[in-house]
C-alpha positions as CSV (number, residue, x, y, z in Angstrom):
1,M,0.0,0.0,0.0
2,E,2.8,2.4,0.8
3,H,4.4,1.7,-2.5
4,G,1.2,2.6,-4.3
5,H,1.1,5.9,-2.3
6,D,4.6,6.7,-3.4
7,S,3.7,5.9,-7.0
8,D,0.7,8.2,-6.8
9,G,2.8,11.0,-5.4
10,Y,5.3,10.6,-8.2
11,K,2.6,10.6,-10.8
12,R,1.2,13.9,-9.3
13,I,4.6,15.5,-9.4
14,K,5.2,14.4,-13.0
15,N,1.7,15.7,-13.9
16,G,2.6,19.0,-12.2
17,E,5.9,19.2,-14.2
18,R,3.9,18.8,-17.5
19,K,1.4,21.4,-16.5
20,M,4.3,23.7,-15.5
21,A,5.9,23.3,-18.9
22,D,2.6,24.2,-20.5
23,L,2.3,27.2,-18.3
24,S,5.8,28.2,-19.1
25,K,5.0,28.1,-22.9
26,Q,1.8,30.0,-22.4
27,M,3.6,32.7,-20.4
28,N,6.3,33.0,-23.0
29,D,3.8,33.3,-25.8
30,W,1.8,36.0,-23.9
31,T,4.9,38.0,-23.1
32,K,6.1,37.9,-26.7
33,T,2.7,39.2,-27.8
34,M,2.6,41.9,-25.2
35,C,6.2,43.0,-26.0
36,S,5.4,43.3,-29.7
37,L,2.7,45.9,-29.2
38,D,3.6,49.2,-30.7
39,M,1.8,52.1,-29.0
40,T,2.8,54.6,-31.6
41,R,1.1,53.1,-34.7
42,G,-2.4,54.6,-34.1
43,S,-1.0,57.8,-32.8
44,E,0.9,58.5,-36.0
45,Q,-2.4,59.1,-37.8
46,L,-3.5,61.5,-35.1
47,L,-0.2,63.4,-35.3
48,N,-0.5,63.6,-39.1
49,A,-3.9,65.1,-38.8
50,L,-2.7,67.5,-36.2
51,A,0.2,68.6,-38.5
52,R,-2.4,69.6,-41.1
53,L,-4.1,72.1,-38.8
54,N,-3.2,75.7,-39.1
55,L,-3.6,77.5,-35.8
56,P,-2.4,81.1,-35.5
57,G,0.5,81.5,-33.0
58,V,1.2,77.8,-32.8
59,N,4.2,76.2,-34.6
60,M,2.5,73.0,-35.6
61,D,5.6,71.3,-36.9
62,A,7.3,71.8,-33.5
63,L,4.1,70.6,-31.7
64,V,3.9,67.5,-33.8
65,A,7.6,66.8,-33.3
66,S,7.3,67.3,-29.6
67,Q,4.3,64.9,-29.4
68,R,6.1,62.4,-31.5
69,D,9.0,62.5,-29.0
70,N,6.5,62.1,-26.1
71,L,5.0,59.1,-27.8
72,E,8.4,57.6,-28.3
73,A,9.1,58.1,-24.6
74,L,5.8,56.4,-23.7
75,S,6.6,53.6,-26.1
76,A,10.1,53.1,-24.5
77,S,8.5,53.1,-21.1
78,N,5.9,50.5,-22.3
79,R,8.7,48.3,-23.7
80,A,10.6,48.5,-20.4
81,A,7.4,47.7,-18.4
82,M,6.7,44.7,-20.7
83,E,10.3,43.5,-20.4
84,G,9.8,43.7,-16.6
85,I,6.7,41.7,-16.8
86,K,8.5,39.2,-19.0
87,A,11.4,39.0,-16.5
88,V,9.0,38.4,-13.6
89,A,7.0,35.7,-15.5
90,E,10.2,33.9,-16.5
91,W,11.5,34.2,-12.9
92,Q,8.3,32.8,-11.5
93,V,8.3,29.8,-14.0
94,K,12.0,29.2,-13.1
95,I,11.2,29.2,-9.3
96,L,8.2,26.9,-9.8
97,Q,10.4,24.5,-11.8
98,E,13.1,24.6,-9.1
99,T,10.5,24.1,-6.4
100,V,9.1,21.0,-8.0
101,Q,12.6,19.6,-8.5
102,E,13.5,20.3,-4.9
103,L,10.2,18.8,-3.7
104,T,10.8,15.6,-5.8
105,S,14.2,15.3,-4.3
106,A,13.0,16.0,-0.8
107,L,10.2,13.4,-1.1
108,G,12.7,10.9,-2.2
109,G,14.9,11.7,0.8
110,L,12.0,11.5,3.3
111,A,11.1,8.0,2.0
112,K,14.5,6.8,3.3
113,V,14.2,8.2,6.8
114,G,13.8,5.6,9.5
115,S,12.5,6.7,12.9
116,P,9.9,9.3,13.7
117,Q,12.6,11.4,15.3
118,Q,14.6,11.3,12.1
119,M,11.5,12.2,10.1
120,V,10.8,15.2,12.3
121,A,14.4,16.4,12.0
122,A,14.4,15.9,8.3
123,E,11.0,17.8,7.9
124,T,12.4,20.6,10.1
125,D,15.5,20.9,8.0
126,L,13.3,21.0,4.9
127,A,11.0,23.7,6.4
128,K,14.1,25.8,7.3
129,K,15.6,25.5,3.9
130,A,12.2,26.3,2.2
131,F,11.9,29.4,4.4
132,E,15.4,30.6,3.6
133,T,14.9,29.9,-0.1
134,A,11.6,31.8,-0.1
135,V,13.1,34.9,1.5
136,S,16.0,34.8,-1.0
137,K,13.6,34.5,-3.9
138,M,11.4,37.3,-2.6
139,R,14.5,39.5,-2.5
140,E,15.4,38.5,-6.1
141,L,11.9,39.3,-7.2
142,A,11.9,42.7,-5.5
143,D,15.2,43.5,-7.4
144,I,13.6,42.5,-10.7
145,V,10.5,44.6,-10.1
146,T,12.6,47.6,-8.8
147,K,14.8,47.5,-11.9
148,A,11.8,47.2,-14.3
149,N,10.0,50.1,-12.6
150,Q,13.1,52.3,-12.8
151,Q,13.6,51.6,-16.5
152,A,9.9,52.2,-17.2
153,T,9.9,55.6,-15.5
154,D,13.3,56.8,-16.7
155,A,12.1,57.2,-20.3
156,I,9.2,59.5,-19.2
157,V,11.1,61.3,-16.4
158,N,13.9,62.1,-18.9
159,R,11.4,63.3,-21.5
160,I,9.4,65.8,-19.3
161,P,11.9,68.6,-19.1
162,A,12.5,68.6,-22.8
163,S,8.7,68.5,-23.4
164,L,8.1,71.5,-21.2
165,D,10.8,73.5,-23.0
166,E,9.2,72.5,-26.3
167,I,5.8,73.7,-25.2
168,K,7.3,77.2,-24.8
169,D,8.7,76.9,-28.4
170,V,5.4,75.7,-29.8
171,L,3.5,78.7,-28.6
172,K,5.9,81.1,-30.5
173,L,4.8,82.4,-33.8
174,P,6.5,80.7,-36.8
175,P,9.2,82.7,-38.5
176,G,7.7,85.3,-40.8
177,G,4.3,85.0,-39.1
């Protein structure tokens, strides 16, 4: 009976590994799709229509150029955010795979333990290792998220001062006007 129980556990772990591989592929496909989105495509038509407007006292060419640069900054921010999401997803899949491998190994080790005292000691060691690993992985995840957030905001933060200066220039009359 105990042998059948071990076999069932092994089957569940192998089934979990297959599901994890499927999840990994789905996450990879999703992140590729999200990273391929171009936020500037639809906006280009709007900018072209804006360029055709003729407003007195407004340098439309400068306005359009400024807005194009703003859209590029937003697009760069979006790409950085998507890369961050991709990095987090890849990290989560990696951790899940490592956890299943460690669990498989741990279960194999527990099956060899003899006395109840040895079992408690082995389970305590496993719990301690699992806690230490979880804390370490949370720190890694925090680093990934912090880096992604910094990259996503840098593009916009770096663009704002230039955009404000361009607003002043846009409101000046065009030469000869």
